[in-house]
N, C-alpha and C positions, 0 to 999 in steps of 0.2 A: 498552516504548514501542510504540504501535500503528503499523502501517505506514501511510505516507502514500498515500492513494488517488489514482488518476488524476484523478478528478473534483475532488478538493481542489486538485491542482496546476493544473488548468485554470482553476479559479475564482481561485486566487491570481494566476496570470498575467494573467487578465482584469482583475483589480483593479489590477494594476501598470501596465497599458498606458497609462492616462491620465497616469501620472507620466513617461512617456517623451516629454517635451516640453521644449524649452529655455526658459530664463527670460529670454532677451534680447529686449528690447522693440524692434520695428522702428522705424526712424528716420522721423519725419514728412517730408512733402513739403518740398522745398527752399524756404526762406523768404527767403534773401538770397543775393547774389552771392558767389562764391568766386574769388579770384585766386591762382593758384599761380605763384610766380615763381622764375626761375633754375634750373629743373629740366633734367636731361638727358631730353628727351622722345622716347620710342620710339613715334613716330607710327604706324608700320606702313605707312601710306599714302604718307608722304613722307620716309621714312628716319629717322635719328636726328638730332634737333635739339638742339644744345648751348645752355646758358644761355637757355632759352626759357620764356616765360610762357604759361599757359593760363587763360582766363576761362570760368567756368561760370555760366550764368544759366538759371533755369527748367528745370533738369534737362538742359540741352543745352550743348554746347561752342559758345560764341559768338565766340571769338577765340583764335588761336594765333600768337604772335610774340614779339619781344623788346621790352622796355621798355613793356609794356602798362600802362595805368592803370585805376583803378576807374571804371566807367561812371557818368556824371553822373545817369543816369536812376534809378540805384539809391540808395535811402536808406541802405543799409548794405552794406558789402562786407568779407568776411573775407579778409585777405591772409596767405598762408602762404609763408614763405621756404623753398624746397626746394633751396637751394644744395648741390651735392654728392650730390643724391639722384636717383633714376630714376623717371620717370613712365611707366606702361604703360597700355594699354587693359585693362579687366577681361577675364579669361580666360573662355572658354566651354567647359564640359565636355560632350562629346558621348557618347552611348550609356551613360548612367548610370541607376541605379535609385534615385537619391536621393529621399527622401520616400516611397518605396514599401517600403523595407526598413529596419528599425530594428535588430533583433538577428537575425542570420541563423539562429541555432539556436532561436529562439522563434517557432514557426509563426504565432501570432496577430499578430505584428508584421511579417509578410511578406505583402505584397499586390501582387506584381509580375506575376502571371499569372492567366489565367482558364482554366476548364475548356474543353476542346475545342481543335480546331486551325484554327478559322475564325471569328475574332471581329473583323471590320473595324469594327464599330459601337462597340467599346469604346475609350475614351480614358483615358490615365493621369491626366488632370485629375480624374477622379472619385475617385481613390485617393490623390492626392498630399497629403502632410502638410507644410504650411509651418512647423509647429512642431517638426519633427524635430530631435533632439539633434545629429544629424550636421552640419546645415547651417552653424552658426557655425564649426565646425572646418574644414569644406571651404573656406569663403570666406576663412579666415585665410591660405590659400596663394595668394590673389589671384584666386580663381574667383568671378565675380559672377553668371554665368548657367549654366544646365544644361539639357540635353535629357533629359527623363524618359521612359524607353523601357520598353515592356512586354516581358516574357519569355514564352517558350512555344514551341509547335510551330506550323508553318504560318503563317497570317496572324494574328499575335498581337494586333493592335490598332493604335491610333494613339498617337504620342508628342506631347508638348507641350514648349515652351521656357518656362522660368521664371527670374525673378530670385530670388536667394537671401536676400532680406530683405523679407518681406511678412507681413501679418496673415492673409490668406486666399489661396486658390488664384486667385481672381478678380483680386486685386491683383498676384499673382506672374506671371500669364500674360503672355508677350510675343508679340504677333502674328507669325506665321511661316508658312511654306509648310506645307500639309497633309502629314503624315508617316505612311505606312502601313508597318508592319514585318512583313516576311516572313522566316521562318526556313527556309531551304532544307534539305530532308532530307539527311542524310548518315549513313554508317555510321562511327561514331566509332572502332570497333576491329573489324577484320575477323576473324571466328573462323577458327581453323586447321582445325577439323573441316569436311569438305566439305559435309555435310548442313546444318550450321548456317550455313555460308557462303552456301549457296544460299537458305536461309530469310531471311537478313539482306538479301541482294540483292533478293529478291522483296518483302520488306516495305518496303524503301526505294523500290522502283519503284512500289509501290502508293501510298505517301505522295505521290510526285511526281504520279501520275495524279489523286489526289484534289485536289491543289492546282491542277493544270491544268484540271480540270473545274469547280472553283469559280470560277476566273477567267473561263472561257468562259461560265458561267452569269451572272456579273456583267456580262460584255460584252453578252450578249443582253438583259439588263434595261436596260442603258444605251441600246441601240438602240431599244427599245420602251417605255422607261419613261414613265409619266405623271408627268412631273417636277413638275407643280403639283398633283397629286392627293394631298391630305393623307391621305385614307382608306387609301391603299396603303402609306404610309410605315411604319406599325406592322407590317403583315403582311410586308413585304419590307425590314425595317430593315437587314439586312446588305447587300443590293444597293444600297439607297438610300444607305447610308454610303459606298459605293465610287464613287459617281458622280464626285466630284472627281478621282479617280485617272484615270478614263477621259476626263474633260474636260480634263486637263492642268493642273488647278488644285492638284494634290498630287503628291508623289513617292513612289515605291516604294523603301523602305529595305530592301534584301535582304541578309540576314546570310548570307554565303558566303565561304569561304576558298580552297578548292581550285580548280584550273583547270576541272575537270569541273563543279563547282557554279556557278562564275561564268559559264561558257559556257551552261549551261542557263538561268540567270537572264537573260542577255543575249538569248537566243532569246525568252523570255517578254516582255521589255520591247519587243523589236522588233515582235512580233506585235500588241501593243496600243498601241504608241507611248507607253509610259510614260516619265515622267521617272525616271531610275534613279540611285540611290546604293547602292554596294556597302559594306556594313558588315562589317569584318573584312579582306577583300581581301589575305590573305597572299600569294596568287599573282597578284594583280591586275597587277603590273608585267610579268608574262609575257604579258599579253593587251592591251597598249596599243592596238593597232590596232582590236581588237574593241570596246573600251570607248569609244574616240574615235568610233567609228561610230554609237554610240547616245548620245553626249554624256554619258556616265556620270561620276560623281565617286566618290571613295572616302573612307570614314572608316576610318582604320587605328588599331586599339586595342592592337596587340601589341608595342609598342616595348620593354616591360620583360618580355616573355615569353621562354620557351625556344623553340628551333627546333621546328617541327612534325614534322620528319623526322630520323631518326637520322644520316643521312649529310650533313646540312647544317652549314655553319660555325656555331659557337655565337653569333657576333655578327651573323648574318643578320637577325634581327628588328630590330636597331638600325639596319641599313643600308637596310631596305625603304623608309622615307620618302624617302631620297635617290634610290633606284631609281625610285620613282613620279615624283619631280620630274624626273629625267633623261629619263623616258619621256614627259613632258608630260601626265601624268594629273592633273587637279585633285583635290586631296586635303586632308583635315584630320586632325589627330590626335585620337583619343578615348581613353577609359579605361573599359572595360566593368566597372563596379563601383558600389558605393554608397560606403562609407567610404573605400576606397582611391582613389577618383577625385581625392582631394586631391593625389595624386602626378602629376597631369597635367603641371604645368610641368617636373617633373624628367624625365618621359618625353620631353618636347620637348627638354630639355637633352641627353639621350642621343643623340637624332637629330641634334643639332647637332654632337656629337662624332664622328658617323659619317657625315658627308657633306653634311648640310644646312648652310647658313650660319645664324648666329644669327638673322638677320632672317627667313629662311624658316621656321625653327623657331617663332619667335614668331608669325608670320603664320598658321601652321597651327593655332594654338589661339586665334586672335582673329578677324581679318578673313576668312580663308578659311573658318573654321567658321561665321561669320555668313552669308556668301554661300551656303554649302551649304544653310543652313536657310531661305534666301529672305529674310533680314533685311538691309536696306540701310543702317541707321543705327547699327550696332554693330560693335565690333572694331577701331576706329581712333581716333586722336586727331586729329580734323579738325573744321572748322566745320560745324555742323549735326548732328553725331553725338551720340548719347546720352552724357552725362557719367558713364559707368561706368569708373572709373579706379582705378589702384593705384599708391601711392607707396611705393617701397622704397629701403632703404639700399644694396642691392647688386643683382646680377643675379637677376632673378626666376626664371630657369631653373636656377640653381645653388643646391642645398640648403645649401651651406657659407656662401654670402655673402648669400643672400636674407633680408632682414628687413623685413617689411611694417610701414610706419608708419601708413598710412591707406588706406581704401578708400571710394570713392563709388559709389553705384548711383543712376542718374538724378539726379545732383547731390546726393544725400543722403549725408552722411558716416556710415557705419554703425558700430555698436559692434563692436569686435574681440574682446570677451570671448568665451570658449568653454570647453567642458568640459576640454580639455587644459590651458589656462592656469589654470583653477581648481584642478585636481589638482596642477599644478606648484607653485602657491603654497601649497597645503595641506601638501604633503610637505616644502617648504622649512622649515616650522615644526616638523617632527617632532624 
């Protein structure tokens, strides 16, 4: 047998890539009213409402209360009896690479980072795949929306927010606050050798200086920029892309965990008066006063992680959300992954077992997540909010009792079929 050449393998993978798409047809726009009756409604904005009805019209929640009736203006209303079931807002997954990564070990299916350490003009919208095989499985756990985040070094680019049932990226996009992602330099493992240690420190400092200089250059362009001069936009596309950040129309999502990193990011935000969100924030609870001084929020994605230091309690990552809450720091929970972001509700469940109330834990992956993204009509079951809802037999934060019966995105009841279900049914017949 002849050896398989590298070129043959690459060609085979390239041919296989188009097959990496799910066959679930997105649900059409809502065409009739839906009345969900007698549910235990976890409204997030107004507590838990027992035996409550929710009316959905034109993709929005039009009424919440008891003994609601079908609207006379509607020619057809679908009535669902949800007695004994729980109705939740759709969950929002923050800090994910969904739609950018299909198979981590197959490089042609990974498109989550660009070359270089300064790419503010790059948006993940250009690489997002709404046909990803991962999406139907992710939303089966109650996740209806996700923040699609670039990876890399330095200023890696801009993220977008999408709903997880759409034909195209344009259909999927949800208007939100501009989001620039900065990965603050760090020495991941300090060498023991003194010479190598000095080299690592120098290299890290040089990376910080490059970032500082890039933001200073961007600020100078902001002060002098010909904002209406279209001929300059191509030449200075990086600086032009950053204008919303200096104008206060976008936020800097700074990926930082240690006290030292967070303090440096806070200094940067203060200098340019940036809206600041710390992503990671492992030590953020130790810097409550400094974070409040710049009105910063935190996306905490480490709930199911191990401690970062050997001398820390093994359950500290579970407790940090409650420490953030007790410190009065606005926060939301995230899950920095692609496929594994489906575990977001269970991460919130862990935080509820280690200090947060169940209501706080649910809010951290719904309404608080939406607010952090600058979205005002998502994450709660209230009149005027988007009808992105999840109907479950049990507690959505508990993997043992959670059983999703139905999901709506913008009033559209989506297909719950997915790859996991297909394989389960297949091997039942073996």
